Legacy VTK file of the C-alpha trace (Angstrom):
# vtk DataFile Version 3.0
C-alpha trace
ASCII
DATASET POLYDATA
POINTS 334 float
0.000 0.000 0.000
2.448 2.654 -1.212
1.439 6.278 -0.740
1.368 8.107 -4.073
-0.164 11.445 -3.155
-0.512 13.666 -0.117
-2.547 16.860 0.209
-2.120 19.397 2.974
-5.232 20.110 5.005
-5.958 17.260 7.380
-3.410 14.943 5.784
-5.267 13.154 3.044
-3.516 10.210 1.479
-4.250 7.928 -1.429
-2.394 4.750 -2.293
-2.728 1.719 -4.537
-5.735 0.302 -2.738
-9.326 1.432 -3.270
-9.284 3.902 -0.371
-8.904 7.654 0.123
-8.183 8.388 3.786
-8.591 11.683 5.658
-6.679 12.122 8.901
-6.831 14.608 11.751
-3.222 15.768 12.012
-3.591 16.867 15.649
-5.074 13.666 17.061
-3.561 11.319 14.412
-7.007 9.715 14.149
-8.569 8.741 10.860
-11.644 10.864 10.186
-12.936 9.529 6.891
-12.222 6.766 4.385
-13.782 6.918 0.928
-14.037 3.852 -1.277
-12.762 4.437 -4.809
-13.570 2.620 -8.028
-9.923 2.514 -9.149
-6.954 1.906 -6.878
-4.045 3.324 -8.882
-4.518 6.984 -8.012
-1.752 9.403 -8.968
-3.356 12.781 -8.185
-5.256 14.230 -5.252
-6.395 17.715 -4.282
-8.450 19.113 -1.440
-10.468 22.266 -2.205
-9.516 25.234 -0.019
-13.097 25.384 1.242
-12.801 21.789 2.459
-15.965 20.871 0.565
-14.480 18.727 -2.202
-11.770 16.161 -2.878
-10.607 15.301 -6.393
-8.636 12.218 -7.384
-7.332 10.912 -10.682
-5.058 8.199 -11.992
-4.704 5.396 -14.480
-8.417 5.399 -15.340
-7.858 8.657 -17.318
-10.610 10.299 -15.261
-10.837 12.877 -12.479
-13.406 11.986 -9.803
-14.694 14.773 -7.539
-16.270 13.916 -4.168
-18.235 16.295 -1.959
-17.218 16.271 1.706
-19.403 17.615 4.524
-18.496 18.574 8.086
-20.387 15.610 9.482
-18.622 13.126 7.187
-16.967 10.555 9.409
-16.129 6.863 9.320
-16.165 4.682 6.232
-18.262 5.917 3.333
-18.978 4.581 -0.123
-19.544 7.873 -1.886
-20.804 8.435 -5.383
-18.596 10.907 -7.195
-20.164 14.345 -7.491
-18.508 14.610 -10.912
-16.574 12.251 -13.171
-14.536 14.300 -15.631
-13.660 12.341 -18.781
-11.793 13.912 -21.680
-8.124 13.017 -21.312
-6.660 10.209 -23.392
-3.947 9.468 -20.833
-3.554 8.981 -17.094
-4.259 11.882 -14.725
-0.931 12.933 -13.216
-2.083 15.967 -11.202
-5.154 18.063 -10.469
-5.715 21.369 -8.688
-8.882 23.149 -7.571
-9.047 26.779 -8.702
-12.121 27.158 -6.463
-15.257 25.121 -5.723
-16.463 25.598 -9.300
-13.289 25.047 -11.341
-10.477 22.492 -11.427
-7.385 21.888 -13.569
-6.312 18.382 -14.602
-2.909 17.436 -16.058
-2.391 14.268 -18.042
-0.006 11.916 -19.765
-1.628 12.934 -23.056
0.468 16.169 -22.916
-2.513 18.410 -22.116
-4.020 20.370 -19.223
-7.785 20.871 -19.113
-9.850 23.440 -17.225
-13.184 22.063 -15.971
-16.401 23.728 -14.851
-17.663 21.665 -11.925
-21.099 23.274 -12.092
-21.807 22.050 -15.617
-19.271 19.170 -15.497
-17.989 20.273 -18.911
-14.439 21.045 -19.935
-13.376 24.547 -20.921
-9.969 25.442 -22.338
-7.427 22.780 -23.223
-3.774 23.788 -22.879
-1.596 21.913 -25.368
1.790 23.640 -25.630
3.812 20.872 -23.970
5.625 18.776 -26.563
3.643 15.680 -27.379
4.320 13.007 -29.987
1.186 11.285 -31.220
1.276 8.009 -33.138
-2.027 6.669 -34.414
-3.257 3.122 -33.837
-2.615 2.365 -37.511
1.137 2.372 -36.955
1.279 1.319 -33.298
2.231 -2.239 -34.171
4.873 -0.983 -36.587
6.468 1.256 -33.944
6.419 -1.374 -31.205
7.236 -4.459 -33.235
9.351 -3.323 -36.162
11.988 -1.364 -34.231
14.570 -3.488 -32.389
15.586 -2.478 -28.853
18.841 -0.846 -29.978
16.794 1.655 -32.045
15.579 3.399 -28.883
19.115 3.372 -27.507
20.318 5.010 -30.733
17.706 7.762 -30.388
19.353 8.890 -27.150
22.163 10.301 -29.265
19.936 12.333 -31.567
19.193 15.690 -29.893
16.044 16.419 -31.852
14.587 12.950 -31.322
15.733 12.445 -27.755
12.137 12.714 -26.562
11.236 9.538 -28.413
12.547 7.299 -25.677
10.896 4.155 -24.444
10.801 5.371 -20.850
8.731 8.360 -21.882
6.152 6.429 -23.863
2.923 4.981 -22.647
0.499 2.913 -24.679
-3.282 3.044 -24.734
-5.556 0.923 -26.886
-5.261 3.400 -29.712
-2.420 5.884 -29.249
1.113 6.543 -28.040
2.038 9.884 -26.455
5.205 11.404 -25.052
5.637 14.738 -23.266
3.468 13.856 -20.246
2.438 16.813 -18.087
3.494 15.745 -14.595
2.641 18.728 -12.399
0.416 21.812 -12.160
0.505 24.469 -9.463
-1.624 27.598 -9.019
-0.212 31.064 -8.368
-0.484 31.836 -4.620
-2.598 34.978 -5.157
-3.604 35.184 -8.844
-5.648 32.016 -9.324
-5.940 32.611 -13.072
-2.197 31.884 -13.371
-0.572 28.474 -13.074
2.678 26.647 -13.822
3.284 23.167 -15.221
6.197 20.744 -15.568
6.510 18.000 -18.167
8.618 15.101 -19.381
9.505 17.299 -22.367
11.971 18.929 -19.930
10.243 22.323 -19.809
8.475 24.464 -17.230
5.625 26.554 -18.627
3.594 29.445 -17.242
-0.062 29.799 -18.212
-3.012 32.177 -17.953
-6.498 30.664 -17.808
-7.732 33.395 -20.146
-5.577 32.277 -23.096
-4.831 28.911 -24.712
-1.092 29.416 -25.251
1.565 29.384 -22.547
2.876 32.813 -21.593
6.436 31.794 -20.721
8.717 28.752 -21.035
11.848 27.834 -19.057
14.304 25.348 -20.566
17.413 23.991 -18.858
16.581 20.566 -17.413
18.133 17.652 -19.272
15.397 15.206 -18.257
11.779 14.939 -17.111
10.398 17.735 -14.917
8.428 15.986 -12.166
7.300 18.987 -10.148
6.913 22.763 -10.500
5.988 25.084 -7.609
5.518 28.818 -7.188
7.646 30.705 -4.675
5.382 32.067 -1.870
5.357 35.598 -3.339
4.560 34.302 -6.820
7.538 36.007 -8.487
9.609 32.833 -8.901
9.059 29.194 -9.803
11.029 26.136 -8.669
11.220 22.935 -10.702
12.533 19.475 -9.816
13.704 16.966 -12.389
14.958 13.464 -13.091
18.304 15.159 -13.851
18.686 15.451 -10.029
18.556 19.244 -9.981
16.124 21.793 -8.611
16.161 25.089 -10.456
14.756 28.423 -9.294
13.436 30.663 -12.068
12.752 34.405 -11.807
9.591 35.205 -13.750
10.094 38.958 -14.460
13.671 38.521 -15.728
12.918 35.157 -17.410
16.165 33.691 -16.040
17.371 30.941 -13.753
18.583 32.496 -10.505
19.645 29.465 -8.467
20.225 25.709 -8.584
20.079 23.078 -5.837
21.931 19.814 -6.360
24.661 17.516 -5.111
26.210 16.543 -8.421
29.466 15.553 -6.693
27.564 12.542 -5.412
27.931 9.839 -8.074
24.497 8.356 -7.358
22.389 11.500 -7.416
18.655 10.669 -7.157
15.813 12.162 -9.164
13.719 14.904 -7.567
10.182 13.695 -6.786
8.533 16.683 -5.085
9.300 20.032 -3.449
7.699 22.815 -1.437
8.688 26.126 0.167
8.325 27.292 3.742
5.927 30.190 4.230
8.752 32.757 4.226
10.454 31.108 1.254
13.768 30.886 3.117
13.879 27.083 2.973
13.037 24.670 0.188
12.193 21.068 1.074
12.633 18.394 -1.579
11.961 14.664 -1.730
14.020 12.263 -3.839
13.592 8.865 -5.448
16.573 7.415 -3.558
18.581 8.190 -0.399
18.780 10.692 1.248
15.031 10.809 0.302
14.313 14.266 1.784
16.529 17.352 2.051
16.127 20.974 3.158
17.911 23.669 1.130
18.658 27.298 1.920
16.823 29.067 -0.891
19.286 31.961 -1.094
22.647 30.207 -0.677
21.626 26.872 -2.273
23.311 25.016 0.595
21.886 21.934 2.289
20.696 22.844 5.771
19.084 19.614 6.941
18.248 16.013 6.113
14.696 15.016 6.998
14.833 11.424 8.216
13.135 8.882 5.947
14.006 5.240 5.436
12.050 4.796 2.188
11.064 6.898 -0.763
8.691 9.774 0.104
7.210 10.800 -3.256
5.054 13.580 -1.798
5.588 16.334 0.748
3.733 19.522 1.684
4.247 22.480 3.982
1.231 23.391 6.129
-0.558 26.522 4.790
0.417 28.386 7.977
4.012 27.213 7.632
4.431 25.472 10.984
4.691 21.837 9.843
5.926 19.569 7.060
3.976 16.462 6.037
5.388 13.637 3.922
3.934 10.422 2.568
6.216 7.424 2.052
6.242 4.013 0.450
6.259 2.496 3.946
2.542 3.456 4.165
3.221 6.136 6.784
2.343 9.850 6.761
4.888 11.758 8.844
4.480 15.259 10.234
7.540 17.312 11.213
7.079 20.474 13.258
LINES 1 335
334 0 1 2 3 4 5 6 7 8 9 10 11 12 13 14 15 16 17 18 19 20 21 22 23 24 25 26 27 28 29 30 31 32 33 34 35 36 37 38 39 40 41 42 43 44 45 46 47 48 49 50 51 52 53 54 55 56 57 58 59 60 61 62 63 64 65 66 67 68 69 70 71 72 73 74 75 76 77 78 79 80 81 82 83 84 85 86 87 88 89 90 91 92 93 94 95 96 97 98 99 100 101 102 103 104 105 106 107 108 109 110 111 112 113 114 115 116 117 118 119 120 121 122 123 124 125 126 127 128 129 130 131 132 133 134 135 136 137 138 139 140 141 142 143 144 145 146 147 148 149 150 151 152 153 154 155 156 157 158 159 160 161 162 163 164 165 166 167 168 169 170 171 172 173 174 175 176 177 178 179 180 181 182 183 184 185 186 187 188 189 190 191 192 193 194 195 196 197 198 199 200 201 202 203 204 205 206 207 208 209 210 211 212 213 214 215 216 217 218 219 220 221 222 223 224 225 226 227 228 229 230 231 232 233 234 235 236 237 238 239 240 241 242 243 244 245 246 247 248 249 250 251 252 253 254 255 256 257 258 259 260 261 262 263 264 265 266 267 268 269 270 271 272 273 274 275 276 277 278 279 280 281 282 283 284 285 286 287 288 289 290 291 292 293 294 295 296 297 298 299 300 301 302 303 304 305 306 307 308 309 310 311 312 313 314 315 316 317 318 319 320 321 322 323 324 325 326 327 328 329 330 331 332 333
């Protein structure tokens, strides 16, 4: 029962069983468990109002559940909305408010949804995506020997066409999965995304095209987060680096890594303290979780974990850090 997603509020966790669990972080008691139709959930968000939870995963669908104050115990809830439009898995979702939500997918797109009408609005498509129709699927998968994909690693233009970045549905193959979306801390019409195309993109809900693109990562971007004041963005990648980007100047202003270590792990998740002075990051391999000084880019602490912690969040008031690990434990550090 590995934990795949963690949302700050009352410590909600979802793992590869058919359960979404809500915990009271003060008493450490479970408040609510919701039965899900599909166990492999990759995305979870809790609306700021506390009225809704949204989950998505390998079923290519975002399910939205309404939560009430008197919800307690084990409930088999019917989803308030089931949002179906993506042709790939749901990698992330974020509530804009109680009436709108963003979903990111392995089909290289981000979709804005109206929860009142349950219809999709704008579709954001600027992340690089390679589409191969079902007519040639068998040719691509069966006609190319394994060394072909190895050879592609050495072609800069075609480096995206790598086996590790491909996923197969019944009809299509896509690359350039959107792995992360994050809303601006004050301007909710703005958001940032990270993708396996190696880019970080800024968006405005009022227009279809991205407003800004940052390129420097040499591998998949797994997470992108706004700095608390909204003027910078941090991104974490499979290339083992975290990069801090200044939005007004359109430049990278800092980098956090330990490249002297020969076995540098990929960055899984990151978040800032309320003041922005410290950046916490989780990794795919030891040391699993580190704290960085945002200004000096020096490591200031190692947060003890014995297994991979793919998700971490800072409490909205800044006084605690929560992490979810593959040992099925949610830890809170204060």
